[in-house]
C-alpha positions as CSV (number, residue, x, y, z in Angstrom):
1,Q,-55.3,-45.7,-48.0
2,V,-55.1,-43.3,-50.9
3,Q,-51.9,-41.3,-51.4
4,L,-52.3,-38.0,-53.2
5,I,-49.6,-35.9,-54.9
6,E,-50.5,-32.4,-56.1
7,S,-48.7,-30.1,-58.5
8,G,-49.3,-26.9,-60.5
9,G,-49.7,-24.1,-58.0
10,G,-47.9,-20.8,-58.3
11,L,-48.2,-17.0,-58.7
12,V,-50.5,-15.5,-61.3
13,Q,-51.9,-12.1,-62.1
14,A,-55.6,-11.5,-61.7
15,G,-57.5,-12.7,-64.8
16,G,-54.9,-15.4,-65.5
17,S,-55.2,-19.1,-65.4
18,L,-53.6,-22.0,-63.6
19,R,-54.0,-25.8,-63.8
20,L,-53.6,-28.0,-60.8
21,S,-53.0,-31.8,-61.0
22,C,-53.5,-34.5,-58.4
23,T,-52.4,-38.1,-58.8
24,G,-53.7,-40.8,-56.5
25,S,-52.2,-44.2,-55.7
26,G,-52.7,-47.0,-53.3
27,R,-56.2,-48.1,-54.5
28,A,-57.9,-48.7,-57.8
29,Y,-59.0,-45.4,-59.2
30,S,-62.5,-46.7,-59.6
31,D,-62.8,-47.0,-55.8
32,Y,-62.6,-43.3,-54.9
33,D,-64.1,-39.9,-55.6
34,M,-61.7,-36.9,-55.8
35,G,-62.1,-33.3,-54.9
36,W,-60.4,-30.0,-54.4
37,F,-60.5,-27.9,-51.3
38,R,-58.8,-24.6,-50.4
39,Q,-57.9,-22.7,-47.3
40,A,-57.1,-19.0,-47.3
41,P,-55.3,-17.4,-44.4
42,G,-57.6,-16.9,-41.4
43,K,-60.4,-18.8,-43.1
44,E,-61.8,-22.3,-42.8
45,R,-61.1,-24.9,-45.4
46,E,-63.8,-25.0,-48.1
47,I,-64.7,-27.5,-50.7
48,I,-64.7,-26.1,-54.2
49,A,-65.1,-28.9,-56.7
50,V,-65.6,-32.7,-56.6
51,I,-65.7,-35.3,-59.2
52,K,-67.2,-38.8,-58.9
53,R,-65.4,-42.1,-59.5
54,D,-67.0,-42.3,-62.9
55,G,-65.1,-39.2,-64.0
56,R,-68.3,-37.6,-65.3
57,S,-70.3,-36.3,-62.4
58,A,-69.0,-33.0,-60.9
59,E,-70.1,-30.4,-58.5
60,Y,-68.8,-26.9,-57.8
61,A,-69.0,-24.3,-55.1
62,T,-70.9,-21.2,-56.1
63,S,-67.7,-19.1,-55.7
64,V,-65.9,-20.9,-58.5
65,K,-68.7,-22.1,-60.8
66,G,-68.2,-21.0,-64.4
67,R,-64.5,-20.2,-63.8
68,F,-63.1,-23.5,-62.5
69,T,-63.4,-26.9,-64.2
70,I,-62.6,-30.2,-62.5
71,S,-61.8,-33.2,-64.7
72,R,-60.4,-36.6,-64.2
73,D,-58.4,-39.2,-66.1
74,K,-58.4,-42.4,-64.2
75,N,-56.3,-41.7,-61.0
76,T,-55.4,-38.1,-61.9
77,A,-57.7,-35.2,-61.2
78,F,-57.2,-31.7,-62.7
79,L,-58.5,-28.3,-61.7
80,Q,-58.4,-25.8,-64.5
81,M,-58.8,-22.3,-62.9
82,N,-59.6,-19.4,-65.2
83,S,-60.4,-15.7,-64.6
84,L,-58.5,-15.9,-61.3
85,K,-59.2,-13.3,-58.7
86,P,-57.1,-12.2,-55.6
87,D,-59.8,-13.8,-53.5
88,D,-58.8,-17.2,-55.0
89,T,-55.5,-16.9,-53.1
90,A,-55.2,-20.0,-50.9
91,V,-53.5,-23.3,-50.3
92,Y,-55.3,-25.8,-52.5
93,Y,-55.7,-29.4,-51.4
94,C,-56.6,-32.5,-53.3
95,A,-58.7,-35.0,-51.4
96,A,-60.3,-38.4,-51.9
97,R,-62.9,-40.6,-50.3
98,T,-63.3,-44.3,-51.0
99,I,-66.6,-46.1,-51.6
100,Y,-66.5,-47.1,-47.9
101,E,-66.2,-43.5,-46.6
102,H,-68.7,-40.6,-46.3
103,D,-66.1,-37.8,-45.8
104,Y,-63.0,-36.8,-47.7
105,V,-60.3,-38.2,-45.4
106,H,-57.3,-38.7,-47.7
107,W,-55.4,-35.5,-48.3
108,G,-52.6,-34.2,-50.5
109,Q,-49.8,-32.0,-49.1
110,G,-51.4,-28.8,-50.5
111,T,-50.1,-26.4,-53.1
112,Q,-50.0,-22.6,-52.9
113,V,-52.0,-20.5,-55.4
114,T,-51.4,-16.7,-55.2
115,V,-53.3,-14.3,-57.4
116,S,-51.9,-10.8,-57.5
117,S,-54.0,-7.7,-58.3
C-alpha cells in the first residue's frame, strides 16, 4: 500500500501559477510510478501528468502540455502549473501504481485548485 499526502492547492487568478506536492510512503519510492489527475464539477476524473519510477520519464495530457510540469524527487512528486486558466479549476489528486499494478490504485485525498477569471 502506498499512502499519499498532497498539498499546495488554492485560489489563483487566471495566468497565475501554483505548485502542488505529493509525498508517498509505505513502499520504497523506486517501486511506484506517480501521477496527477483532476476532476472538475460534473466531469469525469482525467489524467493530466505521470512520471515514472526513475523520475525522468513523464507524459502529459494535451490540455496541460507546455503549461504544467511534473517532476519527482524520490518519494515526492510535484506539479508546477503555469499560465492557469479557469478551465483548470478542479480537485487535483495524486495517485500511484506499484510495479505490480497496471492501474493507478493508490490515491491522495485531493486538493482544490480554483482559477478565477
